[in-house]
ChimeraX commands (.cxc) that place a marker at each C-alpha (Angstrom):
marker #1 position 21.80,42.48,-31.80 radius 0.5
marker #1 position 18.22,43.52,-31.13 radius 0.5
marker #1 position 15.46,42.15,-28.93 radius 0.5
marker #1 position 12.62,43.95,-30.70 radius 0.5
marker #1 position 11.17,40.72,-32.04 radius 0.5
marker #1 position 10.43,39.67,-28.47 radius 0.5
marker #1 position 7.35,41.88,-28.01 radius 0.5
marker #1 position 5.35,40.44,-30.91 radius 0.5
marker #1 position 3.64,37.87,-28.69 radius 0.5
marker #1 position 1.97,40.45,-26.46 radius 0.5
marker #1 position 1.84,43.86,-28.12 radius 0.5
marker #1 position 2.70,43.64,-31.77 radius 0.5
marker #1 position 1.20,42.65,-35.09 radius 0.5
marker #1 position 3.48,40.69,-37.39 radius 0.5
marker #1 position 3.23,40.89,-41.18 radius 0.5
marker #1 position 5.42,38.39,-43.01 radius 0.5
marker #1 position 5.88,38.90,-46.73 radius 0.5
marker #1 position 6.16,35.57,-48.54 radius 0.5
marker #1 position 7.05,35.11,-52.22 radius 0.5
marker #1 position 5.27,31.74,-52.53 radius 0.5
marker #1 position 2.71,29.65,-50.67 radius 0.5
marker #1 position 5.22,28.02,-48.33 radius 0.5
marker #1 position 8.16,30.37,-47.87 radius 0.5
marker #1 position 6.89,32.15,-44.76 radius 0.5
marker #1 position 6.19,28.95,-42.83 radius 0.5
marker #1 position 9.28,27.14,-44.09 radius 0.5
marker #1 position 11.46,30.03,-42.94 radius 0.5
marker #1 position 9.57,31.56,-40.00 radius 0.5
marker #1 position 7.53,28.78,-38.36 radius 0.5
marker #1 position 8.72,29.50,-34.82 radius 0.5
marker #1 position 8.28,33.26,-35.22 radius 0.5
marker #1 position 4.75,32.86,-36.59 radius 0.5
marker #1 position 3.84,30.48,-33.79 radius 0.5
marker #1 position 5.22,32.90,-31.20 radius 0.5
marker #1 position 3.46,35.97,-32.54 radius 0.5
marker #1 position 0.14,36.84,-30.95 radius 0.5
marker #1 position -1.20,38.49,-34.12 radius 0.5
marker #1 position 0.43,37.22,-37.31 radius 0.5
marker #1 position -0.51,37.70,-40.94 radius 0.5
marker #1 position 1.20,36.37,-44.05 radius 0.5
marker #1 position 0.95,38.16,-47.38 radius 0.5
marker #1 position 1.91,35.85,-50.25 radius 0.5
marker #1 position 2.69,37.71,-53.45 radius 0.5
marker #1 position 2.62,34.90,-56.03 radius 0.5
marker #1 position -0.62,33.15,-55.08 radius 0.5
marker #1 position -2.57,33.51,-58.31 radius 0.5
marker #1 position -4.00,30.69,-60.43 radius 0.5
marker #1 position -2.22,29.62,-63.60 radius 0.5
marker #1 position -3.82,30.94,-66.80 radius 0.5
marker #1 position -6.57,28.68,-68.11 radius 0.5
marker #1 position -5.15,26.13,-70.51 radius 0.5
marker #1 position -1.54,26.72,-69.49 radius 0.5
marker #1 position 0.59,23.56,-69.40 radius 0.5
marker #1 position 1.48,22.38,-65.94 radius 0.5
marker #1 position 4.85,23.69,-64.77 radius 0.5
marker #1 position 7.80,21.33,-64.45 radius 0.5
marker #1 position 8.12,22.14,-60.75 radius 0.5
marker #1 position 4.50,21.23,-60.10 radius 0.5
marker #1 position 5.02,17.88,-61.81 radius 0.5
marker #1 position 7.97,17.26,-59.48 radius 0.5
marker #1 position 5.67,18.04,-56.57 radius 0.5
marker #1 position 3.26,15.27,-57.63 radius 0.5
marker #1 position 0.56,17.32,-59.31 radius 0.5
marker #1 position -1.01,16.04,-62.51 radius 0.5
marker #1 position -2.43,17.66,-65.62 radius 0.5
marker #1 position -5.89,19.09,-64.95 radius 0.5
marker #1 position -5.26,19.79,-61.28 radius 0.5
marker #1 position -5.81,23.33,-59.99 radius 0.5
marker #1 position -2.33,23.45,-58.54 radius 0.5
marker #1 position -2.56,26.84,-56.89 radius 0.5
marker #1 position -5.88,26.01,-55.24 radius 0.5
marker #1 position -4.27,22.90,-53.77 radius 0.5
marker #1 position -1.31,24.93,-52.60 radius 0.5
marker #1 position -3.54,27.59,-51.04 radius 0.5
marker #1 position -5.28,24.79,-49.15 radius 0.5
marker #1 position -1.92,23.63,-47.83 radius 0.5
marker #1 position -1.08,27.20,-46.85 radius 0.5
marker #1 position -4.40,27.73,-45.07 radius 0.5
marker #1 position -3.90,24.52,-43.12 radius 0.5
marker #1 position -0.35,25.44,-42.11 radius 0.5
marker #1 position -1.22,28.98,-41.06 radius 0.5
marker #1 position -4.24,27.64,-39.19 radius 0.5
marker #1 position -1.90,25.45,-37.14 radius 0.5
marker #1 position 0.11,28.56,-36.26 radius 0.5
marker #1 position -2.89,30.81,-35.65 radius 0.5
marker #1 position -1.85,33.15,-38.47 radius 0.5
marker #1 position -4.03,34.80,-41.12 radius 0.5
marker #1 position -3.30,34.18,-44.83 radius 0.5
marker #1 position -3.51,37.03,-47.33 radius 0.5
marker #1 position -3.15,35.72,-50.87 radius 0.5
marker #1 position -2.00,37.90,-53.72 radius 0.5
marker #1 position -2.92,37.07,-57.29 radius 0.5
marker #1 position 0.39,37.55,-59.08 radius 0.5
marker #1 position 1.63,34.62,-61.17 radius 0.5
marker #1 position 4.71,32.80,-59.99 radius 0.5
marker #1 position 7.65,31.91,-62.20 radius 0.5
marker #1 position 6.69,29.08,-64.54 radius 0.5
marker #1 position 3.20,30.45,-65.25 radius 0.5
marker #1 position 3.77,34.04,-66.35 radius 0.5
marker #1 position 4.72,35.09,-69.84 radius 0.5
marker #1 position 6.46,38.33,-68.87 radius 0.5
marker #1 position 8.66,39.36,-65.94 radius 0.5
marker #1 position 6.69,40.91,-63.09 radius 0.5
marker #1 position 6.62,44.67,-62.75 radius 0.5
marker #1 position 8.80,45.63,-59.76 radius 0.5
marker #1 position 6.92,48.89,-59.15 radius 0.5
marker #1 position 3.58,47.07,-59.22 radius 0.5
marker #1 position 4.77,44.53,-56.64 radius 0.5
marker #1 position 6.08,47.37,-54.46 radius 0.5
marker #1 position 2.66,49.06,-54.61 radius 0.5
marker #1 position 0.95,45.81,-53.57 radius 0.5
marker #1 position 3.23,45.54,-50.56 radius 0.5
marker #1 position 2.71,49.18,-49.61 radius 0.5
marker #1 position -1.04,48.57,-49.72 radius 0.5
marker #1 position -0.71,45.45,-47.55 radius 0.5
marker #1 position 1.39,47.27,-44.96 radius 0.5
marker #1 position -0.96,50.26,-44.92 radius 0.5
marker #1 position -4.08,48.08,-44.63 radius 0.5
marker #1 position -2.75,45.75,-41.93 radius 0.5
marker #1 position -0.82,48.35,-39.90 radius 0.5
marker #1 position 1.81,45.93,-38.56 radius 0.5
marker #1 position 4.26,46.77,-35.81 radius 0.5
marker #1 position 6.82,44.47,-37.47 radius 0.5
marker #1 position 7.36,43.67,-41.14 radius 0.5
marker #1 position 9.45,40.60,-41.98 radius 0.5
marker #1 position 10.47,39.80,-45.55 radius 0.5
marker #1 position 12.88,37.52,-47.41 radius 0.5
marker #1 position 16.60,38.14,-47.62 radius 0.5
marker #1 position 16.39,37.30,-51.32 radius 0.5
marker #1 position 18.09,33.95,-51.83 radius 0.5
marker #1 position 18.50,31.88,-54.98 radius 0.5
marker #1 position 15.09,32.26,-56.63 radius 0.5
marker #1 position 14.14,35.10,-58.99 radius 0.5
marker #1 position 10.79,35.60,-57.25 radius 0.5
marker #1 position 12.50,35.82,-53.86 radius 0.5
marker #1 position 14.94,38.46,-55.04 radius 0.5
marker #1 position 12.12,40.51,-56.56 radius 0.5
marker #1 position 10.02,40.38,-53.37 radius 0.5
marker #1 position 13.05,41.26,-51.24 radius 0.5
marker #1 position 13.77,44.31,-53.39 radius 0.5
marker #1 position 10.12,45.39,-53.61 radius 0.5
marker #1 position 9.54,45.07,-49.87 radius 0.5
marker #1 position 12.71,46.99,-49.14 radius 0.5
marker #1 position 11.41,49.80,-51.32 radius 0.5
marker #1 position 8.01,49.66,-49.60 radius 0.5
marker #1 position 9.31,49.80,-46.03 radius 0.5
marker #1 position 11.60,52.67,-46.96 radius 0.5
marker #1 position 8.75,54.59,-48.57 radius 0.5
marker #1 position 6.56,54.08,-45.50 radius 0.5
marker #1 position 9.44,54.61,-43.07 radius 0.5
marker #1 position 8.73,51.34,-41.25 radius 0.5
marker #1 position 11.00,51.30,-38.20 radius 0.5
marker #1 position 10.76,47.63,-37.26 radius 0.5
marker #1 position 11.60,45.86,-40.51 radius 0.5
marker #1 position 13.42,42.54,-40.60 radius 0.5
marker #1 position 14.63,40.04,-43.17 radius 0.5
marker #1 position 14.65,36.26,-42.86 radius 0.5
marker #1 position 16.94,33.66,-44.41 radius 0.5
marker #1 position 14.84,31.46,-46.65 radius 0.5
marker #1 position 14.88,27.75,-45.92 radius 0.5
marker #1 position 15.86,25.45,-47.55 radius 0.5
marker #1 position 18.05,27.62,-49.79 radius 0.5
marker #1 position 20.05,28.90,-46.81 radius 0.5
marker #1 position 20.94,25.38,-45.67 radius 0.5
marker #1 position 21.44,23.81,-49.08 radius 0.5
marker #1 position 23.80,26.39,-50.52 radius 0.5
marker #1 position 26.79,27.02,-48.24 radius 0.5
marker #1 position 27.85,30.64,-48.19 radius 0.5
marker #1 position 24.75,32.01,-49.91 radius 0.5
marker #1 position 23.54,33.92,-46.84 radius 0.5
marker #1 position 26.94,35.49,-46.24 radius 0.5
marker #1 position 27.22,36.52,-49.89 radius 0.5
marker #1 position 23.73,38.01,-49.95 radius 0.5
marker #1 position 24.34,39.97,-46.74 radius 0.5
marker #1 position 27.57,41.34,-48.20 radius 0.5
marker #1 position 25.71,42.33,-51.36 radius 0.5
marker #1 position 23.05,44.20,-49.38 radius 0.5
marker #1 position 25.62,45.98,-47.23 radius 0.5
marker #1 position 27.39,47.11,-50.38 radius 0.5
marker #1 position 24.05,48.64,-51.45 radius 0.5
marker #1 position 23.81,50.67,-48.23 radius 0.5
marker #1 position 21.68,48.29,-46.16 radius 0.5
marker #1 position 22.48,47.94,-42.46 radius 0.5
marker #1 position 21.85,44.46,-41.05 radius 0.5
marker #1 position 21.72,43.77,-37.31 radius 0.5
marker #1 position 21.21,40.22,-36.10 radius 0.5
marker #1 position 17.83,39.74,-34.40 radius 0.5
marker #1 position 17.41,36.94,-31.88 radius 0.5
marker #1 position 14.11,35.50,-30.70 radius 0.5
marker #1 position 13.63,34.86,-27.00 radius 0.5
marker #1 position 14.47,31.31,-25.91 radius 0.5
marker #1 position 10.83,30.31,-25.55 radius 0.5
marker #1 position 10.19,31.32,-29.16 radius 0.5
marker #1 position 13.08,29.68,-30.93 radius 0.5
marker #1 position 11.63,26.27,-31.70 radius 0.5
marker #1 position 8.79,25.37,-33.99 radius 0.5
marker #1 position 7.44,21.85,-33.81 radius 0.5
marker #1 position 7.46,21.38,-37.62 radius 0.5
marker #1 position 3.75,20.54,-37.66 radius 0.5
marker #1 position 2.98,23.52,-39.89 radius 0.5
marker #1 position 5.87,22.74,-42.22 radius 0.5
marker #1 position 4.48,19.23,-42.71 radius 0.5
marker #1 position 1.30,20.70,-44.18 radius 0.5
marker #1 position 3.15,21.51,-47.42 radius 0.5
marker #1 position 3.36,17.90,-48.56 radius 0.5
marker #1 position 3.57,18.80,-52.24 radius 0.5
marker #1 position 6.45,21.23,-51.82 radius 0.5
marker #1 position 8.41,18.95,-49.51 radius 0.5
marker #1 position 8.08,16.25,-52.14 radius 0.5
marker #1 position 9.44,18.55,-54.84 radius 0.5
marker #1 position 12.30,19.65,-52.62 radius 0.5
marker #1 position 13.00,16.05,-51.60 radius 0.5
marker #1 position 13.26,17.22,-48.02 radius 0.5
marker #1 position 11.46,16.26,-44.83 radius 0.5
marker #1 position 10.01,18.77,-42.40 radius 0.5
marker #1 position 12.36,17.34,-39.79 radius 0.5
marker #1 position 15.45,18.10,-41.88 radius 0.5
marker #1 position 14.24,21.59,-42.69 radius 0.5
marker #1 position 13.65,22.32,-39.03 radius 0.5
marker #1 position 17.20,21.36,-38.11 radius 0.5
marker #1 position 18.43,24.62,-39.63 radius 0.5
marker #1 position 17.65,27.46,-37.22 radius 0.5
marker #1 position 15.57,30.43,-38.25 radius 0.5
marker #1 position 17.69,33.51,-38.88 radius 0.5
marker #1 position 16.64,37.17,-38.82 radius 0.5
marker #1 position 18.23,40.58,-39.20 radius 0.5
marker #1 position 16.80,44.01,-38.54 radius 0.5
marker #1 position 17.29,46.24,-41.57 radius 0.5
marker #1 position 17.89,49.94,-41.98 radius 0.5
marker #1 position 19.53,52.06,-44.64 radius 0.5
marker #1 position 22.59,54.28,-44.45 radius 0.5
marker #1 position 21.98,57.89,-45.35 radius 0.5
marker #1 position 23.02,58.54,-48.93 radius 0.5
marker link #1:1,2 radius 0.2
marker link #1:2,3 radius 0.2
marker link #1:3,4 radius 0.2
marker link #1:4,5 radius 0.2
marker link #1:5,6 radius 0.2
marker link #1:6,7 radius 0.2
marker link #1:7,8 radius 0.2
marker link #1:8,9 radius 0.2
marker link #1:9,10 radius 0.2
marker link #1:10,11 radius 0.2
marker link #1:11,12 radius 0.2
marker link #1:12,13 radius 0.2
marker link #1:13,14 radius 0.2
marker link #1:14,15 radius 0.2
marker link #1:15,16 radius 0.2
marker link #1:16,17 radius 0.2
marker link #1:17,18 radius 0.2
marker link #1:18,19 radius 0.2
marker link #1:19,20 radius 0.2
marker link #1:20,21 radius 0.2
marker link #1:21,22 radius 0.2
marker link #1:22,23 radius 0.2
marker link #1:23,24 radius 0.2
marker link #1:24,25 radius 0.2
marker link #1:25,26 radius 0.2
marker link #1:26,27 radius 0.2
marker link #1:27,28 radius 0.2
marker link #1:28,29 radius 0.2
marker link #1:29,30 radius 0.2
marker link #1:30,31 radius 0.2
marker link #1:31,32 radius 0.2
marker link #1:32,33 radius 0.2
marker link #1:33,34 radius 0.2
marker link #1:34,35 radius 0.2
marker link #1:35,36 radius 0.2
marker link #1:36,37 radius 0.2
marker link #1:37,38 radius 0.2
marker link #1:38,39 radius 0.2
marker link #1:39,40 radius 0.2
marker link #1:40,41 radius 0.2
marker link #1:41,42 radius 0.2
marker link #1:42,43 radius 0.2
marker link #1:43,44 radius 0.2
marker link #1:44,45 radius 0.2
marker link #1:45,46 radius 0.2
marker link #1:46,47 radius 0.2
marker link #1:47,48 radius 0.2
marker link #1:48,49 radius 0.2
marker link #1:49,50 radius 0.2
marker link #1:50,51 radius 0.2
marker link #1:51,52 radius 0.2
marker link #1:52,53 radius 0.2
marker link #1:53,54 radius 0.2
marker link #1:54,55 radius 0.2
marker link #1:55,56 radius 0.2
marker link #1:56,57 radius 0.2
marker link #1:57,58 radius 0.2
marker link #1:58,59 radius 0.2
marker link #1:59,60 radius 0.2
marker link #1:60,61 radius 0.2
marker link #1:61,62 radius 0.2
marker link #1:62,63 radius 0.2
marker link #1:63,64 radius 0.2
marker link #1:64,65 radius 0.2
marker link #1:65,66 radius 0.2
marker link #1:66,67 radius 0.2
marker link #1:67,68 radius 0.2
marker link #1:68,69 radius 0.2
marker link #1:69,70 radius 0.2
marker link #1:70,71 radius 0.2
marker link #1:71,72 radius 0.2
marker link #1:72,73 radius 0.2
marker link #1:73,74 radius 0.2
marker link #1:74,75 radius 0.2
marker link #1:75,76 radius 0.2
marker link #1:76,77 radius 0.2
marker link #1:77,78 radius 0.2
marker link #1:78,79 radius 0.2
marker link #1:79,80 radius 0.2
marker link #1:80,81 radius 0.2
marker link #1:81,82 radius 0.2
marker link #1:82,83 radius 0.2
marker link #1:83,84 radius 0.2
marker link #1:84,85 radius 0.2
marker link #1:85,86 radius 0.2
marker link #1:86,87 radius 0.2
marker link #1:87,88 radius 0.2
marker link #1:88,89 radius 0.2
marker link #1:89,90 radius 0.2
marker link #1:90,91 radius 0.2
marker link #1:91,92 radius 0.2
marker link #1:92,93 radius 0.2
marker link #1:93,94 radius 0.2
marker link #1:94,95 radius 0.2
marker link #1:95,96 radius 0.2
marker link #1:96,97 radius 0.2
marker link #1:97,98 radius 0.2
marker link #1:98,99 radius 0.2
marker link #1:99,100 radius 0.2
marker link #1:100,101 radius 0.2
marker link #1:101,102 radius 0.2
marker link #1:102,103 radius 0.2
marker link #1:103,104 radius 0.2
marker link #1:104,105 radius 0.2
marker link #1:105,106 radius 0.2
marker link #1:106,107 radius 0.2
marker link #1:107,108 radius 0.2
marker link #1:108,109 radius 0.2
marker link #1:109,110 radius 0.2
marker link #1:110,111 radius 0.2
marker link #1:111,112 radius 0.2
marker link #1:112,113 radius 0.2
marker link #1:113,114 radius 0.2
marker link #1:114,115 radius 0.2
marker link #1:115,116 radius 0.2
marker link #1:116,117 radius 0.2
marker link #1:117,118 radius 0.2
marker link #1:118,119 radius 0.2
marker link #1:119,120 radius 0.2
marker link #1:120,121 radius 0.2
marker link #1:121,122 radius 0.2
marker link #1:122,123 radius 0.2
marker link #1:123,124 radius 0.2
marker link #1:124,125 radius 0.2
marker link #1:125,126 radius 0.2
marker link #1:126,127 radius 0.2
marker link #1:127,128 radius 0.2
marker link #1:128,129 radius 0.2
marker link #1:129,130 radius 0.2
marker link #1:130,131 radius 0.2
marker link #1:131,132 radius 0.2
marker link #1:132,133 radius 0.2
marker link #1:133,134 radius 0.2
marker link #1:134,135 radius 0.2
marker link #1:135,136 radius 0.2
marker link #1:136,137 radius 0.2
marker link #1:137,138 radius 0.2
marker link #1:138,139 radius 0.2
marker link #1:139,140 radius 0.2
marker link #1:140,141 radius 0.2
marker link #1:141,142 radius 0.2
marker link #1:142,143 radius 0.2
marker link #1:143,144 radius 0.2
marker link #1:144,145 radius 0.2
marker link #1:145,146 radius 0.2
marker link #1:146,147 radius 0.2
marker link #1:147,148 radius 0.2
marker link #1:148,149 radius 0.2
marker link #1:149,150 radius 0.2
marker link #1:150,151 radius 0.2
marker link #1:151,152 radius 0.2
marker link #1:152,153 radius 0.2
marker link #1:153,154 radius 0.2
marker link #1:154,155 radius 0.2
marker link #1:155,156 radius 0.2
marker link #1:156,157 radius 0.2
marker link #1:157,158 radius 0.2
marker link #1:158,159 radius 0.2
marker link #1:159,160 radius 0.2
marker link #1:160,161 radius 0.2
marker link #1:161,162 radius 0.2
marker link #1:162,163 radius 0.2
marker link #1:163,164 radius 0.2
marker link #1:164,165 radius 0.2
marker link #1:165,166 radius 0.2
marker link #1:166,167 radius 0.2
marker link #1:167,168 radius 0.2
marker link #1:168,169 radius 0.2
marker link #1:169,170 radius 0.2
marker link #1:170,171 radius 0.2
marker link #1:171,172 radius 0.2
marker link #1:172,173 radius 0.2
marker link #1:173,174 radius 0.2
marker link #1:174,175 radius 0.2
marker link #1:175,176 radius 0.2
marker link #1:176,177 radius 0.2
marker link #1:177,178 radius 0.2
marker link #1:178,179 radius 0.2
marker link #1:179,180 radius 0.2
marker link #1:180,181 radius 0.2
marker link #1:181,182 radius 0.2
marker link #1:182,183 radius 0.2
marker link #1:183,184 radius 0.2
marker link #1:184,185 radius 0.2
marker link #1:185,186 radius 0.2
marker link #1:186,187 radius 0.2
marker link #1:187,188 radius 0.2
marker link #1:188,189 radius 0.2
marker link #1:189,190 radius 0.2
marker link #1:190,191 radius 0.2
marker link #1:191,192 radius 0.2
marker link #1:192,193 radius 0.2
marker link #1:193,194 radius 0.2
marker link #1:194,195 radius 0.2
marker link #1:195,196 radius 0.2
marker link #1:196,197 radius 0.2
marker link #1:197,198 radius 0.2
marker link #1:198,199 radius 0.2
marker link #1:199,200 radius 0.2
marker link #1:200,201 radius 0.2
marker link #1:201,202 radius 0.2
marker link #1:202,203 radius 0.2
marker link #1:203,204 radius 0.2
marker link #1:204,205 radius 0.2
marker link #1:205,206 radius 0.2
marker link #1:206,207 radius 0.2
marker link #1:207,208 radius 0.2
marker link #1:208,209 radius 0.2
marker link #1:209,210 radius 0.2
marker link #1:210,211 radius 0.2
marker link #1:211,212 radius 0.2
marker link #1:212,213 radius 0.2
marker link #1:213,214 radius 0.2
marker link #1:214,215 radius 0.2
marker link #1:215,216 radius 0.2
marker link #1:216,217 radius 0.2
marker link #1:217,218 radius 0.2
marker link #1:218,219 radius 0.2
marker link #1:219,220 radius 0.2
marker link #1:220,221 radius 0.2
marker link #1:221,222 radius 0.2
marker link #1:222,223 radius 0.2
marker link #1:223,224 radius 0.2
marker link #1:224,225 radius 0.2
marker link #1:225,226 radius 0.2
marker link #1:226,227 radius 0.2
marker link #1:227,228 radius 0.2
marker link #1:228,229 radius 0.2
marker link #1:229,230 radius 0.2
marker link #1:230,231 radius 0.2
marker link #1:231,232 radius 0.2
marker link #1:232,233 radius 0.2
view
C-alpha cells in the first residue's frame, strides 16, 4: 500500500489520462476534487467526420441527427471539470464508432508522451483498461509512455461503471497485467479525500442516460487505484 497520492493536494500536479469525455470524472471524481492542481487529457475528443452518420451509442444518449455530439460532450466535460477545479485538455482522436480504421498505438503513445512532457506532472493516473477497446488502447499506450519517460509516480484507476457492472473484471485485468510483468500496489487516498459529492458526475447527463445509471449509483462504488511499476526483464 502506498500513501503517495496524499501529497497531490499541496505539492503535486495530477495528470489524469482519460479515453473519453467522461471517464476521468466517472472514475476519479474524489481524486480530482482533492488535487490542488489537476489536469485531464482526453484522448478521443475529436469531432466526428463531416457527414458521418450518428453513432448508435450517441442515439442511446439522446442525441439526434445533425447535432455536434462531441461539442456537446466537451461542454459537459468542461462543466464537470470546472466543478472540480481541473483543467481539460482535449485530444482530437476519433473514438470508436466514428473512425474507419483502428487507431495507431504508437501515435497515441506519442501524444501521451507529449502531454506528460508539456504538463510536467508529479503524478500520472491512467485507466486499468477495462471492457472497452479504447480503454485498453489508452491503458497500453500510457503504460508505454510512462515507462519511456521513467515516471516514478504512475497509477492506474478502475473505470466506473465497468468495474461495478462486471463482477470479476478488475481481478482478471490485474492478473493479466501481472502476468505481463506489471507490479500493482494498492494506493489509498487519505480519509478526507475519499468521497466525491457526485456533482461533477451529474454534469454528464447524456452519458448517464446512455448507461442507464444515475450519478448516485455510480458513486456508491468506491474509487480504486494502484501504483504501477514494471519488473526487470
